[in-house]
C-alpha positions as CSV (number, residue, x, y, z in Angstrom):
1,M,25.8,11.3,-13.7
2,D,26.7,9.0,-10.7
3,I,25.3,6.1,-12.7
4,F,28.6,6.0,-14.7
5,L,30.4,5.0,-11.5
6,E,28.1,2.0,-10.8
7,Y,29.7,-1.3,-11.7
8,F,26.4,-2.7,-13.1
9,F,26.2,0.1,-15.6
10,Q,29.9,-0.2,-16.6
11,R,29.3,-3.9,-17.2
12,S,26.2,-3.2,-19.3
13,L,28.2,-0.7,-21.4
14,I,31.0,-3.1,-22.0
15,G,28.6,-5.9,-22.9
16,G,26.5,-3.6,-25.1
17,V,29.6,-2.3,-27.0
18,L,30.8,-5.9,-27.7
19,I,27.4,-7.0,-29.0
20,G,27.2,-3.7,-31.0
21,I,30.1,-5.1,-33.0
22,T,29.2,-8.7,-33.4
23,A,25.4,-8.5,-34.1
24,P,25.6,-6.3,-37.3
25,L,28.7,-8.2,-38.5
26,M,26.7,-11.4,-38.6
27,G,23.5,-9.5,-39.6
28,I,25.0,-8.2,-42.8
29,F,25.5,-11.7,-44.1
30,L,22.1,-12.9,-43.0
31,V,20.3,-10.0,-44.6
32,L,22.1,-10.3,-47.9
33,R,21.4,-14.0,-48.0
34,R,17.7,-13.4,-47.2
35,L,17.9,-15.1,-43.9
36,S,16.8,-12.2,-41.7
37,M,14.2,-14.2,-39.8
38,I,16.8,-16.7,-38.5
39,G,17.4,-14.3,-35.6
40,D,13.9,-14.7,-34.3
41,T,14.1,-18.5,-34.8
42,L,17.3,-19.0,-32.9
43,S,16.2,-16.7,-30.1
44,H,13.0,-18.7,-29.5
45,V,15.1,-21.9,-29.4
46,T,17.6,-20.3,-27.0
47,I,14.8,-19.3,-24.7
48,A,13.7,-23.0,-24.6
49,G,17.3,-23.8,-23.6
50,V,17.3,-21.1,-20.9
51,A,14.0,-22.5,-19.5
52,L,15.6,-26.0,-19.3
53,G,18.6,-24.5,-17.6
54,F,16.5,-23.0,-14.9
55,L,14.6,-26.3,-14.6
56,I,17.7,-28.4,-14.1
57,D,19.6,-25.7,-12.2
58,V,22.4,-25.2,-14.8
59,Y,23.8,-21.9,-16.1
60,P,20.8,-20.9,-18.4
61,L,22.8,-19.3,-21.2
62,A,25.1,-22.3,-21.5
63,I,22.0,-24.6,-22.1
64,G,20.5,-21.9,-24.4
65,L,23.8,-21.9,-26.3
66,L,23.7,-25.6,-26.8
67,F,20.1,-25.4,-28.0
68,A,20.9,-22.6,-30.4
69,I,23.9,-24.5,-31.9
70,A,21.8,-27.7,-32.3
71,A,19.1,-25.6,-34.0
72,S,21.6,-24.0,-36.4
73,F,22.6,-27.5,-37.6
74,A,19.0,-28.5,-38.0
75,I,18.3,-25.3,-40.0
76,E,21.2,-26.0,-42.3
77,K,20.1,-29.6,-42.8
78,L,16.5,-28.6,-43.6
79,R,17.8,-25.9,-46.0
80,K,19.5,-28.6,-48.0
81,T,16.4,-30.8,-47.9
82,Y,14.1,-28.1,-49.1
83,K,16.3,-26.2,-51.5
84,T,13.5,-24.6,-53.4
85,Y,11.7,-23.6,-50.2
86,A,14.7,-22.8,-47.9
87,E,12.7,-20.5,-45.7
88,L,10.7,-23.6,-44.5
89,S,13.7,-24.5,-42.4
90,I,13.4,-21.3,-40.4
91,A,9.6,-21.7,-39.9
92,I,9.9,-25.3,-38.8
93,I,12.6,-24.7,-36.2
94,M,10.8,-21.5,-34.9
95,A,7.6,-23.5,-34.4
96,G,9.6,-26.2,-32.5
97,G,11.4,-23.6,-30.4
98,I,8.2,-21.9,-29.3
99,A,6.5,-25.2,-28.6
100,L,9.4,-26.5,-26.5
101,A,9.7,-23.2,-24.6
102,T,6.0,-23.2,-23.8
103,F,6.2,-26.8,-22.6
104,L,9.2,-26.1,-20.3
105,F,7.5,-23.0,-19.0
106,S,4.5,-25.1,-17.9
107,M,6.8,-27.5,-16.1
108,G,8.6,-24.8,-14.1
109,Q,6.2,-22.1,-13.1
110,G,8.5,-21.0,-10.3
111,F,11.2,-19.6,-12.6
112,S,8.8,-17.8,-14.9
113,V,10.0,-14.4,-13.6
114,N,13.6,-15.3,-14.3
115,V,12.9,-16.4,-17.8
116,T,10.9,-13.2,-18.4
117,S,14.1,-11.2,-18.0
118,Y,15.5,-13.2,-20.9
119,L,12.5,-12.4,-23.0
120,F,12.7,-8.7,-22.5
121,G,16.3,-8.2,-21.7
122,S,18.1,-7.5,-18.4
123,I,21.4,-5.9,-19.4
124,Y,21.9,-4.4,-15.9
125,T,22.2,-7.9,-14.4
126,L,25.2,-8.9,-16.6
127,D,27.8,-10.6,-14.4
128,T,31.4,-11.4,-14.9
129,T,30.6,-14.8,-16.5
130,D,28.2,-13.2,-18.9
131,L,30.9,-10.6,-19.9
132,W,33.5,-13.3,-20.5
133,L,31.1,-15.3,-22.6
134,I,30.2,-12.2,-24.7
135,F,33.9,-11.3,-25.1
136,G,34.7,-14.8,-26.2
137,V,32.0,-14.8,-28.9
138,T,33.1,-11.3,-30.0
139,V,36.7,-12.6,-30.5
140,L,35.4,-15.6,-32.5
141,V,33.2,-13.6,-34.8
142,L,35.9,-11.0,-35.4
143,L,38.6,-13.6,-36.2
144,F,36.3,-15.5,-38.5
145,V,35.1,-12.4,-40.4
146,I,38.7,-11.0,-40.7
147,L,40.2,-14.3,-41.9
148,H,37.4,-15.3,-44.2
149,F,36.0,-11.9,-45.4
150,K,36.5,-12.6,-49.2
151,E,35.0,-16.1,-49.0
152,M,32.0,-14.8,-47.1
153,F,31.6,-12.0,-49.7
154,L,31.5,-14.6,-52.5
155,M,29.0,-16.7,-50.5
156,V,26.6,-13.8,-50.0
157,F,26.4,-12.7,-53.6
158,D,26.8,-16.0,-55.6
159,E,26.8,-19.2,-53.5
160,E,26.7,-21.4,-56.6
161,A,29.7,-19.7,-58.2
162,A,31.6,-19.9,-55.0
163,G,30.9,-23.6,-54.8
164,I,32.0,-24.2,-58.4
165,S,35.3,-22.3,-57.7
166,G,36.1,-24.8,-55.0
167,L,34.9,-23.0,-51.9
168,P,33.7,-25.4,-49.1
169,I,30.1,-24.1,-49.1
170,K,28.9,-26.5,-46.4
171,Y,31.6,-25.5,-44.0
172,Y,30.9,-21.7,-44.4
173,N,27.2,-22.2,-44.1
174,I,27.5,-24.1,-40.9
175,A,30.1,-21.8,-39.5
176,M,28.0,-18.7,-40.2
177,T,24.9,-20.2,-38.7
178,I,26.7,-21.3,-35.6
179,L,28.3,-17.9,-35.1
180,T,24.9,-16.4,-35.5
181,S,23.5,-18.6,-32.8
182,L,26.4,-17.6,-30.5
183,V,25.7,-13.9,-31.1
184,I,22.0,-14.3,-30.5
185,C,22.5,-16.3,-27.3
186,V,24.8,-13.7,-25.7
187,S,22.6,-10.9,-26.9
188,I,19.5,-12.1,-25.2
189,K,20.4,-10.6,-21.8
190,I,20.9,-7.2,-23.5
191,V,17.8,-6.7,-25.5
192,G,15.8,-9.8,-24.9
193,A,14.7,-12.7,-27.1
194,L,11.7,-10.7,-28.5
195,L,14.0,-7.9,-29.8
196,V,17.3,-9.6,-30.5
197,S,16.8,-9.9,-34.3
198,S,16.6,-6.1,-34.4
199,L,20.3,-5.8,-33.6
200,L,21.0,-8.1,-36.5
201,T,18.9,-6.4,-39.1
202,I,18.1,-2.7,-38.4
203,P,21.7,-1.5,-38.4
204,V,22.2,-3.4,-41.6
205,A,19.1,-1.9,-43.2
206,A,20.3,1.6,-42.4
207,S,23.8,0.9,-43.7
208,L,22.5,-0.6,-47.0
209,A,20.6,2.7,-47.6
210,L,23.9,4.6,-47.7
211,A,26.7,2.2,-48.5
212,R,28.6,2.4,-51.8
213,S,30.3,-1.0,-51.3
214,F,30.1,-4.2,-49.3
215,K,32.9,-3.2,-47.0
216,H,31.4,0.2,-46.6
217,S,28.1,-1.4,-45.6
218,V,29.8,-3.5,-42.9
219,I,31.5,-0.5,-41.4
220,L,28.3,1.6,-41.4
221,A,26.2,-1.2,-39.9
222,V,28.6,-1.5,-36.9
223,L,28.7,2.3,-36.6
224,F,24.9,2.6,-36.5
225,S,24.7,-0.3,-34.0
226,E,27.3,1.2,-31.6
227,I,25.6,4.7,-31.7
228,A,22.2,3.2,-30.8
229,V,23.6,0.8,-28.1
230,I,25.7,3.5,-26.3
231,A,23.2,6.3,-26.6
232,G,20.3,3.9,-25.7
233,L,22.0,2.6,-22.6
234,I,23.0,6.1,-21.4
235,T,19.5,7.4,-22.1
236,A,17.9,4.5,-20.3
237,G,20.3,4.8,-17.3
238,L,19.8,8.5,-16.9
239,W,16.0,8.6,-17.3
240,D,15.1,5.1,-15.9
241,M,13.9,3.6,-19.1
242,P,14.0,0.0,-20.2
243,P,17.4,-0.4,-21.9
244,G,16.6,-3.0,-24.5
245,S,13.6,-1.3,-26.0
246,T,15.4,2.1,-25.8
247,V,18.3,0.7,-27.9
248,V,15.9,-0.8,-30.5
249,L,13.8,2.4,-30.7
250,L,16.9,4.4,-31.3
251,L,17.9,2.0,-34.1
252,I,14.5,2.6,-35.7
253,V,15.0,6.4,-35.4
254,L,18.4,6.1,-37.0
255,L,16.9,4.0,-39.8
256,A,14.1,6.4,-40.4
257,G,16.4,9.4,-40.3
258,T,18.8,7.7,-42.8
259,L,16.0,6.9,-45.2
260,L,14.4,10.4,-45.0
261,G,17.8,12.0,-45.3
262,K,18.7,10.0,-48.4
263,R,15.3,10.7,-50.0
264,R,15.6,14.4,-49.3
265,F,19.2,14.5,-50.6
266,K,18.1,12.8,-53.9
267,V,15.3,15.3,-54.3
């Protein structure tokens, strides 16, 4: 149990708890708007930014954050261009992100090991700068959700009606996409770019199976996320397992248990 006294583990727990709040908060709005794959898209773009950061010797997550925000604007622009085929925006930006990341990898073979840690997660390497960045994003997300909860609720369930009623649809679309890009960027060091979308979607999937209302689903999504993050990090720390994948596997176990329990209860 000495691991709880280690500063690196304490930092990882703090970072994990913060992301456990923000990821499902944004994920619930993405899932209900059928934009679940946006997490994978922005994570690939962020990795391209991280690679460029290593290449030019600038804080990698800062460059990744700029790339993710730029991609969020591009996605929103393409969604308006292809209204009938809105999912095309996600596919196009994902393809560009993967291509750019591959190109930058080929230019900087020496930092491949460092970038790999962002692909698969390296929560134990979180430093003070990372924690402050995660904390800042958490505050932004919480403030936005608390102050605009009703408006986001309307956006999710009937965007056209929300627009007719005078809601600034464009503002909320851009704001939600940017906040999602921020959450994904700071989550990459925790579970890695290849698994980051799971934090956005799996807790939400579990909550939707049980929730009786929208607000209830938000609360349950955060609860499921925190249980998996805390239990996953403790399990990984005590038994020397990869923390990111352990958290995601626990999320899947929680989802499976929720679905089986609900089915059995109905029967």
